mmCIF file of the N, C-alpha and C atoms, coordinates in Angstrom:
data_MODEL
# 
_entry.id   MODEL 
# 
loop_
_atom_site.group_PDB 
_atom_site.id 
_atom_site.type_symbol 
_atom_site.label_atom_id 
_atom_site.label_alt_id 
_atom_site.label_comp_id 
_atom_site.label_asym_id 
_atom_site.label_entity_id 
_atom_site.label_seq_id 
_atom_site.pdbx_PDB_ins_code 
_atom_site.Cartn_x 
_atom_site.Cartn_y 
_atom_site.Cartn_z 
_atom_site.occupancy 
_atom_site.B_iso_or_equiv 
_atom_site.pdbx_formal_charge 
_atom_site.auth_seq_id 
_atom_site.auth_comp_id 
_atom_site.auth_asym_id 
_atom_site.auth_atom_id 
_atom_site.pdbx_PDB_model_num 
ATOM 1   N N  . UNK A 1 1  ? -11.783 39.985  10.609  1.00 0.00 ? 1  UNK A N  1 
ATOM 2   C CA . UNK A 1 1  ? -12.689 39.261  9.741   1.00 0.00 ? 1  UNK A CA 1 
ATOM 3   C C  . UNK A 1 1  ? -12.472 39.687  8.277   1.00 0.00 ? 1  UNK A C  1 
ATOM 4   N N  . UNK A 1 2  ? -12.382 38.765  7.388   1.00 0.00 ? 2  UNK A N  1 
ATOM 5   C CA . UNK A 1 2  ? -12.133 39.092  6.004   1.00 0.00 ? 2  UNK A CA 1 
ATOM 6   C C  . UNK A 1 2  ? -13.443 39.572  5.339   1.00 0.00 ? 2  UNK A C  1 
ATOM 7   N N  . UNK A 1 3  ? -13.389 40.744  4.741   1.00 0.00 ? 3  UNK A N  1 
ATOM 8   C CA . UNK A 1 3  ? -14.552 41.296  4.073   1.00 0.00 ? 3  UNK A CA 1 
ATOM 9   C C  . UNK A 1 3  ? -14.110 41.637  2.638   1.00 0.00 ? 3  UNK A C  1 
ATOM 10  N N  . UNK A 1 4  ? -14.863 41.189  1.668   1.00 0.00 ? 4  UNK A N  1 
ATOM 11  C CA . UNK A 1 4  ? -14.510 41.442  0.228   1.00 0.00 ? 4  UNK A CA 1 
ATOM 12  C C  . UNK A 1 4  ? -14.673 42.943  -0.060  1.00 0.00 ? 4  UNK A C  1 
ATOM 13  N N  . UNK A 1 5  ? -13.847 43.387  -0.980  1.00 0.00 ? 5  UNK A N  1 
ATOM 14  C CA . UNK A 1 5  ? -13.883 44.815  -1.369  1.00 0.00 ? 5  UNK A CA 1 
ATOM 15  C C  . UNK A 1 5  ? -15.008 45.144  -2.302  1.00 0.00 ? 5  UNK A C  1 
ATOM 16  N N  . UNK A 1 6  ? -15.260 44.242  -3.277  1.00 0.00 ? 6  UNK A N  1 
ATOM 17  C CA . UNK A 1 6  ? -16.357 44.432  -4.196  1.00 0.00 ? 6  UNK A CA 1 
ATOM 18  C C  . UNK A 1 6  ? -17.114 43.132  -4.336  1.00 0.00 ? 6  UNK A C  1 
ATOM 19  N N  . UNK A 1 7  ? -18.364 43.232  -4.881  1.00 0.00 ? 7  UNK A N  1 
ATOM 20  C CA . UNK A 1 7  ? -19.188 42.042  -5.010  1.00 0.00 ? 7  UNK A CA 1 
ATOM 21  C C  . UNK A 1 7  ? -18.608 41.145  -6.127  1.00 0.00 ? 7  UNK A C  1 
ATOM 22  N N  . UNK A 1 8  ? -18.611 39.853  -5.897  1.00 0.00 ? 8  UNK A N  1 
ATOM 23  C CA . UNK A 1 8  ? -18.177 38.874  -6.870  1.00 0.00 ? 8  UNK A CA 1 
ATOM 24  C C  . UNK A 1 8  ? -19.402 38.430  -7.666  1.00 0.00 ? 8  UNK A C  1 
ATOM 25  N N  . UNK A 1 9  ? -19.385 38.578  -8.959  1.00 0.00 ? 9  UNK A N  1 
ATOM 26  C CA . UNK A 1 9  ? -20.536 38.226  -9.783  1.00 0.00 ? 9  UNK A CA 1 
ATOM 27  C C  . UNK A 1 9  ? -20.662 36.716  -9.862  1.00 0.00 ? 9  UNK A C  1 
ATOM 28  N N  . UNK A 1 10 ? -21.857 36.231  -10.126 1.00 0.00 ? 10 UNK A N  1 
ATOM 29  C CA . UNK A 1 10 ? -22.051 34.743  -10.277 1.00 0.00 ? 10 UNK A CA 1 
ATOM 30  C C  . UNK A 1 10 ? -21.166 34.137  -11.326 1.00 0.00 ? 10 UNK A C  1 
ATOM 31  N N  . UNK A 1 11 ? -20.927 34.872  -12.420 1.00 0.00 ? 11 UNK A N  1 
ATOM 32  C CA . UNK A 1 11 ? -20.092 34.355  -13.484 1.00 0.00 ? 11 UNK A CA 1 
ATOM 33  C C  . UNK A 1 11 ? -18.656 34.122  -13.009 1.00 0.00 ? 11 UNK A C  1 
ATOM 34  N N  . UNK A 1 12 ? -18.086 35.092  -12.303 1.00 0.00 ? 12 UNK A N  1 
ATOM 35  C CA . UNK A 1 12 ? -16.717 34.960  -11.827 1.00 0.00 ? 12 UNK A CA 1 
ATOM 36  C C  . UNK A 1 12 ? -16.665 33.881  -10.701 1.00 0.00 ? 12 UNK A C  1 
ATOM 37  N N  . UNK A 1 13 ? -17.677 33.821  -9.878  1.00 0.00 ? 13 UNK A N  1 
ATOM 38  C CA . UNK A 1 13 ? -17.710 32.772  -8.830  1.00 0.00 ? 13 UNK A CA 1 
ATOM 39  C C  . UNK A 1 13 ? -17.717 31.380  -9.468  1.00 0.00 ? 13 UNK A C  1 
ATOM 40  N N  . UNK A 1 14 ? -18.527 31.202  -10.517 1.00 0.00 ? 14 UNK A N  1 
ATOM 41  C CA . UNK A 1 14 ? -18.603 29.935  -11.165 1.00 0.00 ? 14 UNK A CA 1 
ATOM 42  C C  . UNK A 1 14 ? -17.325 29.578  -11.932 1.00 0.00 ? 14 UNK A C  1 
ATOM 43  N N  . UNK A 1 15 ? -16.663 30.624  -12.475 1.00 0.00 ? 15 UNK A N  1 
ATOM 44  C CA . UNK A 1 15 ? -15.363 30.355  -13.135 1.00 0.00 ? 15 UNK A CA 1 
ATOM 45  C C  . UNK A 1 15 ? -14.341 29.849  -12.164 1.00 0.00 ? 15 UNK A C  1 
ATOM 46  N N  . UNK A 1 16 ? -14.337 30.377  -10.951 1.00 0.00 ? 16 UNK A N  1 
ATOM 47  C CA . UNK A 1 16 ? -13.421 29.918  -9.909  1.00 0.00 ? 16 UNK A CA 1 
ATOM 48  C C  . UNK A 1 16 ? -13.723 28.484  -9.526  1.00 0.00 ? 16 UNK A C  1 
ATOM 49  N N  . UNK A 1 17 ? -14.989 28.105  -9.509  1.00 0.00 ? 17 UNK A N  1 
ATOM 50  C CA . UNK A 1 17 ? -15.380 26.759  -9.069  1.00 0.00 ? 17 UNK A CA 1 
ATOM 51  C C  . UNK A 1 17 ? -15.266 25.729  -10.214 1.00 0.00 ? 17 UNK A C  1 
ATOM 52  N N  . UNK A 1 18 ? -14.900 26.149  -11.419 1.00 0.00 ? 18 UNK A N  1 
ATOM 53  C CA . UNK A 1 18 ? -14.896 25.204  -12.520 1.00 0.00 ? 18 UNK A CA 1 
ATOM 54  C C  . UNK A 1 18 ? -13.877 24.100  -12.358 1.00 0.00 ? 18 UNK A C  1 
ATOM 55  N N  . UNK A 1 19 ? -12.858 24.259  -11.510 1.00 0.00 ? 19 UNK A N  1 
ATOM 56  C CA . UNK A 1 19 ? -11.833 23.232  -11.327 1.00 0.00 ? 19 UNK A CA 1 
ATOM 57  C C  . UNK A 1 19 ? -12.108 22.382  -10.093 1.00 0.00 ? 19 UNK A C  1 
ATOM 58  N N  . UNK A 1 20 ? -13.223 22.571  -9.423  1.00 0.00 ? 20 UNK A N  1 
ATOM 59  C CA . UNK A 1 20 ? -13.532 21.836  -8.190  1.00 0.00 ? 20 UNK A CA 1 
ATOM 60  C C  . UNK A 1 20 ? -14.266 20.515  -8.373  1.00 0.00 ? 20 UNK A C  1 
ATOM 61  N N  . UNK A 1 21 ? -14.610 20.181  -9.630  1.00 0.00 ? 21 UNK A N  1 
ATOM 62  C CA . UNK A 1 21 ? -15.385 18.982  -9.908  1.00 0.00 ? 21 UNK A CA 1 
ATOM 63  C C  . UNK A 1 21 ? -14.543 17.722  -9.582  1.00 0.00 ? 21 UNK A C  1 
ATOM 64  N N  . UNK A 1 22 ? -15.190 16.715  -9.016  1.00 0.00 ? 22 UNK A N  1 
ATOM 65  C CA . UNK A 1 22 ? -14.510 15.449  -8.696  1.00 0.00 ? 22 UNK A CA 1 
ATOM 66  C C  . UNK A 1 22 ? -14.484 14.576  -9.938  1.00 0.00 ? 22 UNK A C  1 
ATOM 67  N N  . UNK A 1 23 ? -13.382 13.879  -10.076 1.00 0.00 ? 23 UNK A N  1 
ATOM 68  C CA . UNK A 1 23 ? -13.289 12.906  -11.220 1.00 0.00 ? 23 UNK A CA 1 
ATOM 69  C C  . UNK A 1 23 ? -13.182 11.492  -10.657 1.00 0.00 ? 23 UNK A C  1 
ATOM 70  N N  . UNK A 1 24 ? -13.603 10.567  -11.456 1.00 0.00 ? 24 UNK A N  1 
ATOM 71  C CA . UNK A 1 24 ? -13.537 9.165   -11.046 1.00 0.00 ? 24 UNK A CA 1 
ATOM 72  C C  . UNK A 1 24 ? -12.101 8.612   -11.104 1.00 0.00 ? 24 UNK A C  1 
ATOM 73  N N  . UNK A 1 25 ? -11.902 7.448   -10.565 1.00 0.00 ? 25 UNK A N  1 
ATOM 74  C CA . UNK A 1 25 ? -10.540 6.845   -10.576 1.00 0.00 ? 25 UNK A CA 1 
ATOM 75  C C  . UNK A 1 25 ? -10.098 6.543   -11.985 1.00 0.00 ? 25 UNK A C  1 
ATOM 76  N N  . UNK A 1 26 ? -8.816  6.631   -12.254 1.00 0.00 ? 26 UNK A N  1 
ATOM 77  C CA . UNK A 1 26 ? -8.296  6.314   -13.566 1.00 0.00 ? 26 UNK A CA 1 
ATOM 78  C C  . UNK A 1 26 ? -8.235  4.806   -13.725 1.00 0.00 ? 26 UNK A C  1 
ATOM 79  N N  . UNK A 1 27 ? -8.881  4.267   -14.700 1.00 0.00 ? 27 UNK A N  1 
ATOM 80  C CA . UNK A 1 27 ? -8.935  2.827   -14.912 1.00 0.00 ? 27 UNK A CA 1 
ATOM 81  C C  . UNK A 1 27 ? -8.083  2.471   -16.123 1.00 0.00 ? 27 UNK A C  1 
ATOM 82  N N  . UNK A 1 28 ? -7.274  1.382   -15.991 1.00 0.00 ? 28 UNK A N  1 
ATOM 83  C CA . UNK A 1 28 ? -6.453  0.880   -17.079 1.00 0.00 ? 28 UNK A CA 1 
ATOM 84  C C  . UNK A 1 28 ? -6.918  -0.475  -17.430 1.00 0.00 ? 28 UNK A C  1 
ATOM 85  N N  . UNK A 1 29 ? -6.681  -0.914  -18.657 1.00 0.00 ? 29 UNK A N  1 
ATOM 86  C CA . UNK A 1 29 ? -7.019  -2.246  -19.137 1.00 0.00 ? 29 UNK A CA 1 
ATOM 87  C C  . UNK A 1 29 ? -5.703  -3.001  -19.339 1.00 0.00 ? 29 UNK A C  1 
ATOM 88  N N  . UNK A 1 30 ? -5.624  -4.150  -18.695 1.00 0.00 ? 30 UNK A N  1 
ATOM 89  C CA . UNK A 1 30 ? -4.423  -4.988  -18.816 1.00 0.00 ? 30 UNK A CA 1 
ATOM 90  C C  . UNK A 1 30 ? -4.356  -5.574  -20.228 1.00 0.00 ? 30 UNK A C  1 
ATOM 91  N N  . UNK A 1 31 ? -3.287  -5.351  -20.977 1.00 0.00 ? 31 UNK A N  1 
ATOM 92  C CA . UNK A 1 31 ? -3.261  -5.780  -22.390 1.00 0.00 ? 31 UNK A CA 1 
ATOM 93  C C  . UNK A 1 31 ? -3.232  -7.309  -22.526 1.00 0.00 ? 31 UNK A C  1 
ATOM 94  N N  . UNK A 1 32 ? -2.632  -8.034  -21.605 1.00 0.00 ? 32 UNK A N  1 
ATOM 95  C CA . UNK A 1 32 ? -2.538  -9.485  -21.776 1.00 0.00 ? 32 UNK A CA 1 
ATOM 96  C C  . UNK A 1 32 ? -3.832  -10.225 -21.386 1.00 0.00 ? 32 UNK A C  1 
ATOM 97  N N  . UNK A 1 33 ? -4.536  -9.740  -20.366 1.00 0.00 ? 33 UNK A N  1 
ATOM 98  C CA . UNK A 1 33 ? -5.689  -10.447 -19.899 1.00 0.00 ? 33 UNK A CA 1 
ATOM 99  C C  . UNK A 1 33 ? -7.013  -9.694  -20.154 1.00 0.00 ? 33 UNK A C  1 
ATOM 100 N N  . UNK A 1 34 ? -6.933  -8.391  -20.411 1.00 0.00 ? 34 UNK A N  1 
ATOM 101 C CA . UNK A 1 34 ? -8.146  -7.604  -20.660 1.00 0.00 ? 34 UNK A CA 1 
ATOM 102 C C  . UNK A 1 34 ? -8.858  -7.159  -19.394 1.00 0.00 ? 34 UNK A C  1 
ATOM 103 N N  . UNK A 1 35 ? -8.235  -7.382  -18.237 1.00 0.00 ? 35 UNK A N  1 
ATOM 104 C CA . UNK A 1 35 ? -8.867  -6.987  -16.964 1.00 0.00 ? 35 UNK A CA 1 
ATOM 105 C C  . UNK A 1 35 ? -8.689  -5.473  -16.763 1.00 0.00 ? 35 UNK A C  1 
ATOM 106 N N  . UNK A 1 36 ? -9.617  -4.929  -16.001 1.00 0.00 ? 36 UNK A N  1 
ATOM 107 C CA . UNK A 1 36 ? -9.497  -3.522  -15.632 1.00 0.00 ? 36 UNK A CA 1 
ATOM 108 C C  . UNK A 1 36 ? -8.910  -3.421  -14.191 1.00 0.00 ? 36 UNK A C  1 
ATOM 109 N N  . UNK A 1 37 ? -8.076  -2.405  -14.034 1.00 0.00 ? 37 UNK A N  1 
ATOM 110 C CA . UNK A 1 37 ? -7.465  -2.193  -12.708 1.00 0.00 ? 37 UNK A CA 1 
ATOM 111 C C  . UNK A 1 37 ? -7.082  -0.712  -12.589 1.00 0.00 ? 37 UNK A C  1 
ATOM 112 N N  . UNK A 1 38 ? -6.734  -0.273  -11.388 1.00 0.00 ? 38 UNK A N  1 
ATOM 113 C CA . UNK A 1 38 ? -6.296  1.064   -11.224 1.00 0.00 ? 38 UNK A CA 1 
ATOM 114 C C  . UNK A 1 38 ? -4.961  1.307   -11.886 1.00 0.00 ? 38 UNK A C  1 
ATOM 115 N N  . UNK A 1 39 ? -4.695  2.476   -12.381 1.00 0.00 ? 39 UNK A N  1 
ATOM 116 C CA . UNK A 1 39 ? -3.435  2.799   -13.027 1.00 0.00 ? 39 UNK A CA 1 
ATOM 117 C C  . UNK A 1 39 ? -2.306  2.650   -12.009 1.00 0.00 ? 39 UNK A C  1 
ATOM 118 N N  . UNK A 1 40 ? -1.187  2.136   -12.431 1.00 0.00 ? 40 UNK A N  1 
ATOM 119 C CA . UNK A 1 40 ? 0.019   1.886   -11.635 1.00 0.00 ? 40 UNK A CA 1 
ATOM 120 C C  . UNK A 1 40 ? -0.222  0.887   -10.508 1.00 0.00 ? 40 UNK A C  1 
ATOM 121 N N  . UNK A 1 41 ? -1.186  0.023   -10.662 1.00 0.00 ? 41 UNK A N  1 
ATOM 122 C CA . UNK A 1 41 ? -1.441  -1.066  -9.732  1.00 0.00 ? 41 UNK A CA 1 
ATOM 123 C C  . UNK A 1 41 ? -1.499  -2.357  -10.535 1.00 0.00 ? 41 UNK A C  1 
ATOM 124 N N  . UNK A 1 42 ? -1.226  -3.460  -9.825  1.00 0.00 ? 42 UNK A N  1 
ATOM 125 C CA . UNK A 1 42 ? -1.330  -4.760  -10.535 1.00 0.00 ? 42 UNK A CA 1 
ATOM 126 C C  . UNK A 1 42 ? -2.783  -5.174  -10.700 1.00 0.00 ? 42 UNK A C  1 
ATOM 127 N N  . UNK A 1 43 ? -3.069  -5.999  -11.665 1.00 0.00 ? 43 UNK A N  1 
ATOM 128 C CA . UNK A 1 43 ? -4.410  -6.467  -11.875 1.00 0.00 ? 43 UNK A CA 1 
ATOM 129 C C  . UNK A 1 43 ? -4.692  -7.566  -10.837 1.00 0.00 ? 43 UNK A C  1 
ATOM 130 N N  . UNK A 1 44 ? -6.008  -7.969  -10.697 1.00 0.00 ? 44 UNK A N  1 
ATOM 131 C CA . UNK A 1 44 ? -6.346  -8.964  -9.690  1.00 0.00 ? 44 UNK A CA 1 
ATOM 132 C C  . UNK A 1 44 ? -5.622  -10.322 -9.900  1.00 0.00 ? 44 UNK A C  1 
ATOM 133 N N  . UNK A 1 45 ? -5.227  -10.650 -11.135 1.00 0.00 ? 45 UNK A N  1 
ATOM 134 C CA . UNK A 1 45 ? -4.515  -11.907 -11.373 1.00 0.00 ? 45 UNK A CA 1 
ATOM 135 C C  . UNK A 1 45 ? -3.010  -11.787 -11.264 1.00 0.00 ? 45 UNK A C  1 
ATOM 136 N N  . UNK A 1 46 ? -2.508  -10.601 -10.845 1.00 0.00 ? 46 UNK A N  1 
ATOM 137 C CA . UNK A 1 46 ? -1.057  -10.444 -10.600 1.00 0.00 ? 46 UNK A CA 1 
ATOM 138 C C  . UNK A 1 46 ? -0.289  -9.972  -11.823 1.00 0.00 ? 46 UNK A C  1 
ATOM 139 N N  . UNK A 1 47 ? -0.923  -9.386  -12.847 1.00 0.00 ? 47 UNK A N  1 
ATOM 140 C CA . UNK A 1 47 ? -0.218  -8.902  -14.024 1.00 0.00 ? 47 UNK A CA 1 
ATOM 141 C C  . UNK A 1 47 ? 0.002   -7.431  -13.878 1.00 0.00 ? 47 UNK A C  1 
ATOM 142 N N  . UNK A 1 48 ? 1.144   -6.952  -14.430 1.00 0.00 ? 48 UNK A N  1 
ATOM 143 C CA . UNK A 1 48 ? 1.433   -5.503  -14.498 1.00 0.00 ? 48 UNK A CA 1 
ATOM 144 C C  . UNK A 1 48 ? 2.168   -5.262  -15.811 1.00 0.00 ? 48 UNK A C  1 
ATOM 145 N N  . UNK A 1 49 ? 1.543   -4.427  -16.662 1.00 0.00 ? 49 UNK A N  1 
ATOM 146 C CA . UNK A 1 49 ? 2.127   -4.067  -17.980 1.00 0.00 ? 49 UNK A CA 1 
ATOM 147 C C  . UNK A 1 49 ? 2.435   -5.305  -18.825 1.00 0.00 ? 49 UNK A C  1 
ATOM 148 N N  . UNK A 1 50 ? 1.528   -6.269  -18.792 1.00 0.00 ? 50 UNK A N  1 
ATOM 149 C CA . UNK A 1 50 ? 1.645   -7.448  -19.642 1.00 0.00 ? 50 UNK A CA 1 
ATOM 150 C C  . UNK A 1 50 ? 2.519   -8.574  -19.103 1.00 0.00 ? 50 UNK A C  1 
ATOM 151 N N  . UNK A 1 51 ? 3.094   -8.417  -17.907 1.00 0.00 ? 51 UNK A N  1 
ATOM 152 C CA . UNK A 1 51 ? 3.963   -9.439  -17.326 1.00 0.00 ? 51 UNK A CA 1 
ATOM 153 C C  . UNK A 1 51 ? 3.419   -9.914  -16.017 1.00 0.00 ? 51 UNK A C  1 
ATOM 154 N N  . UNK A 1 52 ? 3.551   -11.217 -15.719 1.00 0.00 ? 52 UNK A N  1 
ATOM 155 C CA . UNK A 1 52 ? 3.125   -11.777 -14.435 1.00 0.00 ? 52 UNK A CA 1 
ATOM 156 C C  . UNK A 1 52 ? 4.146   -11.380 -13.391 1.00 0.00 ? 52 UNK A C  1 
ATOM 157 N N  . UNK A 1 53 ? 3.732   -10.636 -12.383 1.00 0.00 ? 53 UNK A N  1 
ATOM 158 C CA . UNK A 1 53 ? 4.687   -10.146 -11.359 1.00 0.00 ? 53 UNK A CA 1 
ATOM 159 C C  . UNK A 1 53 ? 4.451   -10.821 -10.009 1.00 0.00 ? 53 UNK A C  1 
ATOM 160 N N  . UNK A 1 54 ? 3.293   -11.396 -9.746  1.00 0.00 ? 54 UNK A N  1 
ATOM 161 C CA . UNK A 1 54 ? 3.032   -12.074 -8.497  1.00 0.00 ? 54 UNK A CA 1 
ATOM 162 C C  . UNK A 1 54 ? 2.462   -13.456 -8.801  1.00 0.00 ? 54 UNK A C  1 
ATOM 163 N N  . UNK A 1 55 ? 3.067   -14.438 -8.207  1.00 0.00 ? 55 UNK A N  1 
ATOM 164 C CA . UNK A 1 55 ? 2.605   -15.813 -8.335  1.00 0.00 ? 55 UNK A CA 1 
ATOM 165 C C  . UNK A 1 55 ? 1.727   -16.152 -7.123  1.00 0.00 ? 55 UNK A C  1 
ATOM 166 N N  . UNK A 1 56 ? 0.489   -16.522 -7.358  1.00 0.00 ? 56 UNK A N  1 
ATOM 167 C CA . UNK A 1 56 ? -0.348  -16.951 -6.251  1.00 0.00 ? 56 UNK A CA 1 
ATOM 168 C C  . UNK A 1 56 ? -0.064  -18.401 -5.930  1.00 0.00 ? 56 UNK A C  1 
ATOM 169 N N  . UNK A 1 57 ? -0.478  -18.843 -4.738  1.00 0.00 ? 57 UNK A N  1 
ATOM 170 C CA . UNK A 1 57 ? -0.176  -20.186 -4.354  1.00 0.00 ? 57 UNK A CA 1 
ATOM 171 C C  . UNK A 1 57 ? -0.972  -21.217 -5.140  1.00 0.00 ? 57 UNK A C  1 
ATOM 172 N N  . UNK A 1 58 ? -2.195  -20.817 -5.627  1.00 0.00 ? 58 UNK A N  1 
ATOM 173 C CA . UNK A 1 58 ? -3.002  -21.742 -6.394  1.00 0.00 ? 58 UNK A CA 1 
ATOM 174 C C  . UNK A 1 58 ? -2.638  -21.730 -7.879  1.00 0.00 ? 58 UNK A C  1 
ATOM 175 N N  . UNK A 1 59 ? -1.719  -20.895 -8.326  1.00 0.00 ? 59 UNK A N  1 
ATOM 176 C CA . UNK A 1 59 ? -1.331  -20.882 -9.775  1.00 0.00 ? 59 UNK A CA 1 
ATOM 177 C C  . UNK A 1 59 ? -0.286  -21.972 -10.064 1.00 0.00 ? 59 UNK A C  1 
# 
């Protein structure tokens, strides 16, 4: 069983936990349409980096 050698102070414990916070998803704004989408994904209308990459059947 692992037993610590010395007591860890609350300050040091909290410094270790400082990188454990969760962050939200990275959101990008499509320059041509202004839509928001996940980074490195196409927008809902099929645009990626200002270019139409997917043609929908209703377009």
